[in-house]
PDB file of N, H, CA, C and O in Angstrom:
ATOM      1  N   MET A   1       0.857  -1.182   0.000  1.00  0.00           N
ATOM      2  CA  MET A   1       0.000   0.000   0.000  1.00  0.00           C
ATOM      3  C   MET A   1       0.892   1.232   0.000  1.00  0.00           C
ATOM      4  O   MET A   1       1.852   1.296   0.769  1.00  0.00           O
ATOM      5  N   SER A   2       0.595   2.209  -0.847  1.00  0.00           N
ATOM      6  H   SER A   2      -0.184   2.157  -1.471  1.00  0.00           H
ATOM      7  CA  SER A   2       1.419   3.406  -0.930  1.00  0.00           C
ATOM      8  C   SER A   2       1.157   4.330   0.240  1.00  0.00           C
ATOM      9  O   SER A   2       0.105   4.272   0.877  1.00  0.00           O
ATOM     10  N   GLN A   3       2.147   5.195   0.517  1.00  0.00           N
ATOM     11  H   GLN A   3       3.002   5.242   0.000  1.00  0.00           H
ATOM     12  CA  GLN A   3       1.993   6.145   1.621  1.00  0.00           C
ATOM     13  C   GLN A   3       0.819   7.072   1.363  1.00  0.00           C
ATOM     14  O   GLN A   3       0.078   7.399   2.290  1.00  0.00           O
ATOM     15  N   GLN A   4       0.634   7.504   0.110  1.00  0.00           N
ATOM     16  H   GLN A   4       1.236   7.238  -0.643  1.00  0.00           H
ATOM     17  CA  GLN A   4      -0.458   8.421  -0.209  1.00  0.00           C
ATOM     18  C   GLN A   4      -1.811   7.812   0.126  1.00  0.00           C
ATOM     19  O   GLN A   4      -2.682   8.511   0.645  1.00  0.00           O
ATOM     20  N   SER A   5      -2.011   6.531  -0.158  1.00  0.00           N
ATOM     21  H   SER A   5      -1.303   5.964  -0.580  1.00  0.00           H
ATOM     22  CA  SER A   5      -3.300   5.908   0.108  1.00  0.00           C
ATOM     23  C   SER A   5      -3.531   5.710   1.601  1.00  0.00           C
ATOM     24  O   SER A   5      -4.666   5.481   2.020  1.00  0.00           O
ATOM     25  N   GLN A   6      -2.472   5.794   2.418  1.00  0.00           N
ATOM     26  H   GLN A   6      -1.550   5.980   2.078  1.00  0.00           H
ATOM     27  CA  GLN A   6      -2.605   5.657   3.855  1.00  0.00           C
ATOM     28  C   GLN A   6      -2.996   6.968   4.520  1.00  0.00           C
ATOM     29  O   GLN A   6      -3.427   6.966   5.673  1.00  0.00           O
ATOM     30  N   LEU A   7      -2.855   8.093   3.816  1.00  0.00           N
ATOM     31  H   LEU A   7      -2.505   8.095   2.879  1.00  0.00           H
ATOM     32  CA  LEU A   7      -3.167   9.390   4.381  1.00  0.00           C
ATOM     33  C   LEU A   7      -4.647   9.701   4.231  1.00  0.00           C
ATOM     34  O   LEU A   7      -5.289   9.288   3.266  1.00  0.00           O
ATOM     35  N   THR A   8      -5.176  10.433   5.200  1.00  0.00           N
ATOM     36  H   THR A   8      -4.654  10.768   5.985  1.00  0.00           H
ATOM     37  CA  THR A   8      -6.563  10.866   5.143  1.00  0.00           C
ATOM     38  C   THR A   8      -6.580  12.340   4.783  1.00  0.00           C
ATOM     39  O   THR A   8      -5.876  13.139   5.402  1.00  0.00           O
ATOM     40  N   ASP A   9      -7.370  12.705   3.796  1.00  0.00           N
ATOM     41  H   ASP A   9      -7.941  12.056   3.294  1.00  0.00           H
ATOM     42  CA  ASP A   9      -7.473  14.102   3.383  1.00  0.00           C
ATOM     43  C   ASP A   9      -8.435  14.811   4.333  1.00  0.00           C
ATOM     44  O   ASP A   9      -9.643  14.578   4.302  1.00  0.00           O
ATOM     45  N   ILE A  10      -7.879  15.680   5.175  1.00  0.00           N
ATOM     46  H   ILE A  10      -6.897  15.870   5.199  1.00  0.00           H
ATOM     47  CA  ILE A  10      -8.710  16.373   6.162  1.00  0.00           C
ATOM     48  C   ILE A  10      -9.380  17.623   5.592  1.00  0.00           C
ATOM     49  O   ILE A  10     -10.239  18.218   6.242  1.00  0.00           O
ATOM     50  N   ASP A  11      -8.988  18.024   4.371  1.00  0.00           N
ATOM     51  H   ASP A  11      -8.290  17.541   3.842  1.00  0.00           H
ATOM     52  CA  ASP A  11      -9.591  19.199   3.743  1.00  0.00           C
ATOM     53  C   ASP A  11      -9.604  19.002   2.228  1.00  0.00           C
ATOM     54  O   ASP A  11      -8.741  19.516   1.515  1.00  0.00           O
ATOM     55  N   ALA A  12     -10.583  18.260   1.757  1.00  0.00           N
ATOM     56  H   ALA A  12     -11.283  17.843   2.336  1.00  0.00           H
ATOM     57  CA  ALA A  12     -10.667  17.915   0.335  1.00  0.00           C
ATOM     58  C   ALA A  12     -10.812  19.148  -0.554  1.00  0.00           C
ATOM     59  O   ALA A  12     -10.315  19.158  -1.680  1.00  0.00           O
ATOM     60  N   ILE A  13     -11.476  20.172  -0.069  1.00  0.00           N
ATOM     61  H   ILE A  13     -11.880  20.164   0.846  1.00  0.00           H
ATOM     62  CA  ILE A  13     -11.649  21.393  -0.867  1.00  0.00           C
ATOM     63  C   ILE A  13     -10.304  22.080  -1.073  1.00  0.00           C
ATOM     64  O   ILE A  13      -9.986  22.495  -2.187  1.00  0.00           O
ATOM     65  N   GLU A  14      -9.512  22.203  -0.009  1.00  0.00           N
ATOM     66  H   GLU A  14      -9.770  21.866   0.896  1.00  0.00           H
ATOM     67  CA  GLU A  14      -8.190  22.813  -0.143  1.00  0.00           C
ATOM     68  C   GLU A  14      -7.326  21.987  -1.087  1.00  0.00           C
ATOM     69  O   GLU A  14      -6.624  22.540  -1.934  1.00  0.00           O
ATOM     70  N   THR A  15      -7.373  20.675  -0.944  1.00  0.00           N
ATOM     71  H   THR A  15      -7.942  20.225  -0.255  1.00  0.00           H
ATOM     72  CA  THR A  15      -6.597  19.803  -1.820  1.00  0.00           C
ATOM     73  C   THR A  15      -6.979  20.033  -3.272  1.00  0.00           C
ATOM     74  O   THR A  15      -6.106  20.140  -4.134  1.00  0.00           O
ATOM     75  N   GLN A  16      -8.255  20.108  -3.547  1.00  0.00           N
ATOM     76  H   GLN A  16      -8.963  20.021  -2.846  1.00  0.00           H
ATOM     77  CA  GLN A  16      -8.716  20.339  -4.911  1.00  0.00           C
ATOM     78  C   GLN A  16      -8.230  21.689  -5.430  1.00  0.00           C
ATOM     79  O   GLN A  16      -7.869  21.808  -6.601  1.00  0.00           O
ATOM     80  N   GLU A  17      -8.218  22.700  -4.575  1.00  0.00           N
ATOM     81  H   GLU A  17      -8.511  22.603  -3.624  1.00  0.00           H
ATOM     82  CA  GLU A  17      -7.718  24.016  -4.984  1.00  0.00           C
ATOM     83  C   GLU A  17      -6.239  23.958  -5.358  1.00  0.00           C
ATOM     84  O   GLU A  17      -5.821  24.573  -6.340  1.00  0.00           O
ATOM     85  N   TRP A  18      -5.447  23.220  -4.578  1.00  0.00           N
ATOM     86  H   TRP A  18      -5.787  22.720  -3.781  1.00  0.00           H
ATOM     87  CA  TRP A  18      -4.019  23.073  -4.885  1.00  0.00           C
ATOM     88  C   TRP A  18      -3.829  22.325  -6.212  1.00  0.00           C
ATOM     89  O   TRP A  18      -2.998  22.706  -7.036  1.00  0.00           O
ATOM     90  N   VAL A  19      -4.604  21.268  -6.402  1.00  0.00           N
ATOM     91  H   VAL A  19      -5.279  20.959  -5.732  1.00  0.00           H
ATOM     92  CA  VAL A  19      -4.503  20.489  -7.644  1.00  0.00           C
ATOM     93  C   VAL A  19      -4.894  21.354  -8.844  1.00  0.00           C
ATOM     94  O   VAL A  19      -4.227  21.316  -9.879  1.00  0.00           O
ATOM     95  N   GLU A  20      -5.953  22.122  -8.712  1.00  0.00           N
ATOM     96  H   GLU A  20      -6.495  22.154  -7.872  1.00  0.00           H
ATOM     97  CA  GLU A  20      -6.384  23.002  -9.804  1.00  0.00           C
ATOM     98  C   GLU A  20      -5.339  24.083 -10.085  1.00  0.00           C
ATOM     99  O   GLU A  20      -5.108  24.433 -11.242  1.00  0.00           O
ATOM    100  N   ALA A  21      -4.713  24.607  -9.046  1.00  0.00           N
ATOM    101  H   ALA A  21      -4.900  24.323  -8.106  1.00  0.00           H
ATOM    102  CA  ALA A  21      -3.667  25.604  -9.236  1.00  0.00           C
ATOM    103  C   ALA A  21      -2.491  25.002 -10.000  1.00  0.00           C
ATOM    104  O   ALA A  21      -1.940  25.630 -10.904  1.00  0.00           O
ATOM    105  N   LEU A  22      -2.112  23.778  -9.629  1.00  0.00           N
ATOM    106  H   LEU A  22      -2.560  23.268  -8.895  1.00  0.00           H
ATOM    107  CA  LEU A  22      -1.022  23.104 -10.334  1.00  0.00           C
ATOM    108  C   LEU A  22      -1.392  22.860 -11.792  1.00  0.00           C
ATOM    109  O   LEU A  22      -0.573  23.078 -12.685  1.00  0.00           O
ATOM    110  N   GLU A  23      -2.609  22.413 -12.038  1.00  0.00           N
ATOM    111  H   GLU A  23      -3.274  22.235 -11.313  1.00  0.00           H
ATOM    112  CA  GLU A  23      -3.065  22.198 -13.415  1.00  0.00           C
ATOM    113  C   GLU A  23      -3.008  23.496 -14.212  1.00  0.00           C
ATOM    114  O   GLU A  23      -2.632  23.482 -15.384  1.00  0.00           O
ATOM    115  N   ALA A  24      -3.376  24.623 -13.594  1.00  0.00           N
ATOM    116  H   ALA A  24      -3.681  24.635 -12.641  1.00  0.00           H
ATOM    117  CA  ALA A  24      -3.351  25.912 -14.276  1.00  0.00           C
ATOM    118  C   ALA A  24      -1.924  26.319 -14.611  1.00  0.00           C
ATOM    119  O   ALA A  24      -1.671  26.847 -15.694  1.00  0.00           O
ATOM    120  N   VAL A  25      -0.986  26.079 -13.696  1.00  0.00           N
ATOM    121  H   VAL A  25      -1.191  25.650 -12.816  1.00  0.00           H
ATOM    122  CA  VAL A  25       0.419  26.394 -13.978  1.00  0.00           C
ATOM    123  C   VAL A  25       0.901  25.557 -15.154  1.00  0.00           C
ATOM    124  O   VAL A  25       1.542  26.079 -16.066  1.00  0.00           O
ATOM    125  N   ILE A  26       0.601  24.277 -15.141  1.00  0.00           N
ATOM    126  H   ILE A  26       0.080  23.853 -14.400  1.00  0.00           H
ATOM    127  CA  ILE A  26       1.031  23.402 -16.245  1.00  0.00           C
ATOM    128  C   ILE A  26       0.446  23.893 -17.564  1.00  0.00           C
ATOM    129  O   ILE A  26       1.155  23.976 -18.567  1.00  0.00           O
ATOM    130  N   GLU A  27      -0.828  24.216 -17.569  1.00  0.00           N
ATOM    131  H   GLU A  27      -1.405  24.150 -16.755  1.00  0.00           H
ATOM    132  CA  GLU A  27      -1.503  24.655 -18.790  1.00  0.00           C
ATOM    133  C   GLU A  27      -0.974  25.996 -19.296  1.00  0.00           C
ATOM    134  O   GLU A  27      -0.792  26.183 -20.499  1.00  0.00           O
ATOM    135  N   ASN A  28      -0.728  26.925 -18.378  1.00  0.00           N
ATOM    136  H   ASN A  28      -0.876  26.774 -17.401  1.00  0.00           H
ATOM    137  CA  ASN A  28      -0.370  28.283 -18.790  1.00  0.00           C
ATOM    138  C   ASN A  28       1.125  28.559 -18.863  1.00  0.00           C
ATOM    139  O   ASN A  28       1.568  29.401 -19.644  1.00  0.00           O
ATOM    140  N   GLU A  29       1.901  27.848 -18.047  1.00  0.00           N
ATOM    141  H   GLU A  29       1.541  27.164 -17.413  1.00  0.00           H
ATOM    142  CA  GLU A  29       3.332  28.138 -17.985  1.00  0.00           C
ATOM    143  C   GLU A  29       4.220  26.941 -18.297  1.00  0.00           C
ATOM    144  O   GLU A  29       5.427  27.090 -18.483  1.00  0.00           O
ATOM    145  N   GLY A  30       3.620  25.755 -18.352  1.00  0.00           N
ATOM    146  H   GLY A  30       2.639  25.634 -18.200  1.00  0.00           H
ATOM    147  CA  GLY A  30       4.374  24.570 -18.736  1.00  0.00           C
ATOM    148  C   GLY A  30       4.811  23.715 -17.559  1.00  0.00           C
ATOM    149  O   GLY A  30       4.788  24.136 -16.402  1.00  0.00           O
ATOM    150  N   VAL A  31       5.211  22.497 -17.901  1.00  0.00           N
ATOM    151  H   VAL A  31       5.231  22.155 -18.841  1.00  0.00           H
ATOM    152  CA  VAL A  31       5.597  21.531 -16.883  1.00  0.00           C
ATOM    153  C   VAL A  31       6.897  21.915 -16.182  1.00  0.00           C
ATOM    154  O   VAL A  31       7.094  21.588 -15.012  1.00  0.00           O
ATOM    155  N   GLU A  32       7.782  22.608 -16.896  1.00  0.00           N
ATOM    156  H   GLU A  32       7.622  22.874 -17.847  1.00  0.00           H
ATOM    157  CA  GLU A  32       9.035  23.009 -16.272  1.00  0.00           C
ATOM    158  C   GLU A  32       8.779  23.959 -15.108  1.00  0.00           C
ATOM    159  O   GLU A  32       9.399  23.830 -14.053  1.00  0.00           O
ATOM    160  N   ARG A  33       7.871  24.909 -15.295  1.00  0.00           N
ATOM    161  H   ARG A  33       7.367  25.013 -16.153  1.00  0.00           H
ATOM    162  CA  ARG A  33       7.536  25.847 -14.227  1.00  0.00           C
ATOM    163  C   ARG A  33       6.863  25.112 -13.066  1.00  0.00           C
ATOM    164  O   ARG A  33       7.161  25.383 -11.903  1.00  0.00           O
ATOM    165  N   ALA A  34       5.966  24.192 -13.378  1.00  0.00           N
ATOM    166  H   ALA A  34       5.724  23.972 -14.323  1.00  0.00           H
ATOM    167  CA  ALA A  34       5.304  23.416 -12.332  1.00  0.00           C
ATOM    168  C   ALA A  34       6.331  22.620 -11.532  1.00  0.00           C
ATOM    169  O   ALA A  34       6.257  22.562 -10.304  1.00  0.00           O
ATOM    170  N   HIS A  35       7.273  22.015 -12.218  1.00  0.00           N
ATOM    171  H   HIS A  35       7.333  22.061 -13.216  1.00  0.00           H
ATOM    172  CA  HIS A  35       8.321  21.246 -11.556  1.00  0.00           C
ATOM    173  C   HIS A  35       9.137  22.152 -10.638  1.00  0.00           C
ATOM    174  O   HIS A  35       9.418  21.787  -9.496  1.00  0.00           O
ATOM    175  N   PHE A  36       9.517  23.319 -11.126  1.00  0.00           N
ATOM    176  H   PHE A  36       9.289  23.615 -12.053  1.00  0.00           H
ATOM    177  CA  PHE A  36      10.275  24.275 -10.323  1.00  0.00           C
ATOM    178  C   PHE A  36       9.509  24.641  -9.053  1.00  0.00           C
ATOM    179  O   PHE A  36      10.075  24.625  -7.960  1.00  0.00           O
ATOM    180  N   LEU A  37       8.240  24.966  -9.191  1.00  0.00           N
ATOM    181  H   LEU A  37       7.780  24.978 -10.078  1.00  0.00           H
ATOM    182  CA  LEU A  37       7.433  25.355  -8.035  1.00  0.00           C
ATOM    183  C   LEU A  37       7.324  24.218  -7.024  1.00  0.00           C
ATOM    184  O   LEU A  37       7.439  24.445  -5.820  1.00  0.00           O
ATOM    185  N   LEU A  38       7.106  23.008  -7.503  1.00  0.00           N
ATOM    186  H   LEU A  38       7.013  22.824  -8.482  1.00  0.00           H
ATOM    187  CA  LEU A  38       7.011  21.863  -6.597  1.00  0.00           C
ATOM    188  C   LEU A  38       8.328  21.626  -5.865  1.00  0.00           C
ATOM    189  O   LEU A  38       8.330  21.339  -4.668  1.00  0.00           O
ATOM    190  N   GLU A  39       9.439  21.744  -6.572  1.00  0.00           N
ATOM    191  H   GLU A  39       9.438  21.978  -7.544  1.00  0.00           H
ATOM    192  CA  GLU A  39      10.745  21.580  -5.926  1.00  0.00           C
ATOM    193  C   GLU A  39      10.959  22.648  -4.857  1.00  0.00           C
ATOM    194  O   GLU A  39      11.504  22.358  -3.792  1.00  0.00           O
ATOM    195  N   GLN A  40      10.535  23.874  -5.131  1.00  0.00           N
ATOM    196  H   GLN A  40      10.092  24.109  -5.996  1.00  0.00           H
ATOM    197  CA  GLN A  40      10.655  24.942  -4.148  1.00  0.00           C
ATOM    198  C   GLN A  40       9.811  24.645  -2.910  1.00  0.00           C
ATOM    199  O   GLN A  40      10.256  24.876  -1.785  1.00  0.00           O
ATOM    200  N   MET A  41       8.619  24.145  -3.109  1.00  0.00           N
ATOM    201  H   MET A  41       8.258  23.957  -4.022  1.00  0.00           H
ATOM    202  CA  MET A  41       7.734  23.827  -1.985  1.00  0.00           C
ATOM    203  C   MET A  41       8.283  22.667  -1.167  1.00  0.00           C
ATOM    204  O   MET A  41       8.220  22.694   0.062  1.00  0.00           O
ATOM    205  N   ILE A  42       8.815  21.658  -1.829  1.00  0.00           N
ATOM    206  H   ILE A  42       8.865  21.637  -2.827  1.00  0.00           H
ATOM    207  CA  ILE A  42       9.416  20.524  -1.124  1.00  0.00           C
ATOM    208  C   ILE A  42      10.612  20.987  -0.305  1.00  0.00           C
ATOM    209  O   ILE A  42      10.772  20.589   0.848  1.00  0.00           O
ATOM    210  N   ASP A  43      11.453  21.829  -0.902  1.00  0.00           N
ATOM    211  H   ASP A  43      11.323  22.153  -1.840  1.00  0.00           H
ATOM    212  CA  ASP A  43      12.617  22.353  -0.194  1.00  0.00           C
ATOM    213  C   ASP A  43      12.188  23.138   1.043  1.00  0.00           C
ATOM    214  O   ASP A  43      12.745  22.950   2.124  1.00  0.00           O
ATOM    215  N   LYS A  44      11.218  24.001   0.887  1.00  0.00           N
ATOM    216  H   LYS A  44      10.765  24.154   0.008  1.00  0.00           H
ATOM    217  CA  LYS A  44      10.723  24.803   2.009  1.00  0.00           C
ATOM    218  C   LYS A  44      10.153  23.907   3.108  1.00  0.00           C
ATOM    219  O   LYS A  44      10.418  24.130   4.289  1.00  0.00           O
ATOM    220  N   ALA A  45       9.379  22.903   2.727  1.00  0.00           N
ATOM    221  H   ALA A  45       9.164  22.721   1.767  1.00  0.00           H
ATOM    222  CA  ALA A  45       8.795  21.986   3.706  1.00  0.00           C
ATOM    223  C   ALA A  45       9.889  21.267   4.486  1.00  0.00           C
ATOM    224  O   ALA A  45       9.810  21.166   5.710  1.00  0.00           O
ATOM    225  N   ARG A  46      10.898  20.772   3.799  1.00  0.00           N
ATOM    226  H   ARG A  46      10.962  20.854   2.805  1.00  0.00           H
ATOM    227  CA  ARG A  46      11.985  20.065   4.475  1.00  0.00           C
ATOM    228  C   ARG A  46      12.744  21.000   5.407  1.00  0.00           C
ATOM    229  O   ARG A  46      13.104  20.614   6.518  1.00  0.00           O
ATOM    230  N   ARG A  47      12.988  22.229   4.959  1.00  0.00           N
ATOM    231  H   ARG A  47      12.696  22.543   4.056  1.00  0.00           H
ATOM    232  CA  ARG A  47      13.740  23.184   5.776  1.00  0.00           C
ATOM    233  C   ARG A  47      12.961  23.605   7.022  1.00  0.00           C
ATOM    234  O   ARG A  47      13.559  24.034   8.009  1.00  0.00           O
ATOM    235  N   THR A  48      11.655  23.488   6.985  1.00  0.00           N
ATOM    236  H   THR A  48      11.170  23.139   6.183  1.00  0.00           H
ATOM    237  CA  THR A  48      10.852  23.859   8.154  1.00  0.00           C
ATOM    238  C   THR A  48      10.481  22.649   9.009  1.00  0.00           C
ATOM    239  O   THR A  48       9.661  22.753   9.921  1.00  0.00           O
ATOM    240  N   GLY A  49      11.084  21.509   8.710  1.00  0.00           N
ATOM    241  H   GLY A  49      11.750  21.424   7.969  1.00  0.00           H
ATOM    242  CA  GLY A  49      10.930  20.351   9.575  1.00  0.00           C
ATOM    243  C   GLY A  49       9.956  19.291   9.127  1.00  0.00           C
ATOM    244  O   GLY A  49       9.744  18.318   9.850  1.00  0.00           O
ATOM    245  N   ALA A  50       9.358  19.440   7.971  1.00  0.00           N
ATOM    246  H   ALA A  50       9.530  20.231   7.383  1.00  0.00           H
ATOM    247  CA  ALA A  50       8.436  18.414   7.490  1.00  0.00           C
ATOM    248  C   ALA A  50       9.216  17.142   7.165  1.00  0.00           C
ATOM    249  O   ALA A  50      10.299  17.205   6.584  1.00  0.00           O
ATOM    250  N   ASN A  51       8.674  16.015   7.534  1.00  0.00           N
ATOM    251  H   ASN A  51       7.794  15.964   8.006  1.00  0.00           H
ATOM    252  CA  ASN A  51       9.308  14.736   7.258  1.00  0.00           C
ATOM    253  C   ASN A  51       8.782  14.215   5.928  1.00  0.00           C
ATOM    254  O   ASN A  51       7.780  13.502   5.878  1.00  0.00           O
ATOM    255  N   LEU A  52       9.472  14.582   4.849  1.00  0.00           N
ATOM    256  H   LEU A  52      10.286  15.162   4.890  1.00  0.00           H
ATOM    257  CA  LEU A  52       9.079  14.132   3.514  1.00  0.00           C
ATOM    258  C   LEU A  52      10.027  13.030   3.081  1.00  0.00           C
ATOM    259  O   LEU A  52      11.244  13.213   3.118  1.00  0.00           O
ATOM    260  N   PRO A  53       9.495  11.901   2.674  1.00  0.00           N
ATOM    261  CA  PRO A  53      10.380  10.828   2.216  1.00  0.00           C
ATOM    262  C   PRO A  53      11.126  11.248   0.960  1.00  0.00           C
ATOM    263  O   PRO A  53      10.581  11.941   0.101  1.00  0.00           O
ATOM    264  N   TYR A  54      12.359  10.827   0.865  1.00  0.00           N
ATOM    265  H   TYR A  54      12.802  10.263   1.563  1.00  0.00           H
ATOM    266  CA  TYR A  54      13.176  11.153  -0.304  1.00  0.00           C
ATOM    267  C   TYR A  54      13.115  10.004  -1.281  1.00  0.00           C
ATOM    268  O   TYR A  54      13.210   8.839  -0.895  1.00  0.00           O
ATOM    269  N   SER A  55      12.956  10.335  -2.549  1.00  0.00           N
ATOM    270  H   SER A  55      12.879  11.282  -2.863  1.00  0.00           H
ATOM    271  CA  SER A  55      12.985   9.330  -3.596  1.00  0.00           C
ATOM    272  C   SER A  55      13.909   9.810  -4.691  1.00  0.00           C
ATOM    273  O   SER A  55      13.729  10.905  -5.224  1.00  0.00           O
ATOM    274  N   ALA A  56      14.898   9.001  -5.031  1.00  0.00           N
ATOM    275  H   ALA A  56      15.044   8.112  -4.598  1.00  0.00           H
ATOM    276  CA  ALA A  56      15.838   9.362  -6.083  1.00  0.00           C
ATOM    277  C   ALA A  56      15.279   9.058  -7.464  1.00  0.00           C
ATOM    278  O   ALA A  56      15.933   9.342  -8.468  1.00  0.00           O
ATOM    279  N   ASN A  57      14.098   8.494  -7.533  1.00  0.00           N
ATOM    280  H   ASN A  57      13.566   8.264  -6.718  1.00  0.00           H
ATOM    281  CA  ASN A  57      13.484   8.168  -8.822  1.00  0.00           C
ATOM    282  C   ASN A  57      12.966   9.430  -9.487  1.00  0.00           C
ATOM    283  O   ASN A  57      12.413  10.307  -8.824  1.00  0.00           O
ATOM    284  N   THR A  58      13.145   9.521 -10.793  1.00  0.00           N
ATOM    285  H   THR A  58      13.595   8.809 -11.332  1.00  0.00           H
ATOM    286  CA  THR A  58      12.608  10.654 -11.544  1.00  0.00           C
ATOM    287  C   THR A  58      11.583  10.155 -12.552  1.00  0.00           C
ATOM    288  O   THR A  58      11.578   8.986 -12.937  1.00  0.00           O
ATOM    289  N   ALA A  59      10.742  11.046 -12.955  1.00  0.00           N
ATOM    290  H   ALA A  59      10.746  11.996 -12.641  1.00  0.00           H
ATOM    291  CA  ALA A  59       9.696  10.682 -13.908  1.00  0.00           C
ATOM    292  C   ALA A  59      10.279  10.406 -15.269  1.00  0.00           C
ATOM    293  O   ALA A  59       9.544  10.083 -16.202  1.00  0.00           O
TER     294      ALA A  59
END
């Protein structure tokens, strides 16, 4: 079972807003910009103490 499927979404509306925002970035600015933004958010989360699993796999 994946880690994502083990998590409970406590705010489905907020999650949908984030997903829609990401889709809009991809549509309007491209996947490279979306990738950059996600990397920035992951970096910020890790620097503020979030325990994010590291994966060396790339798409």
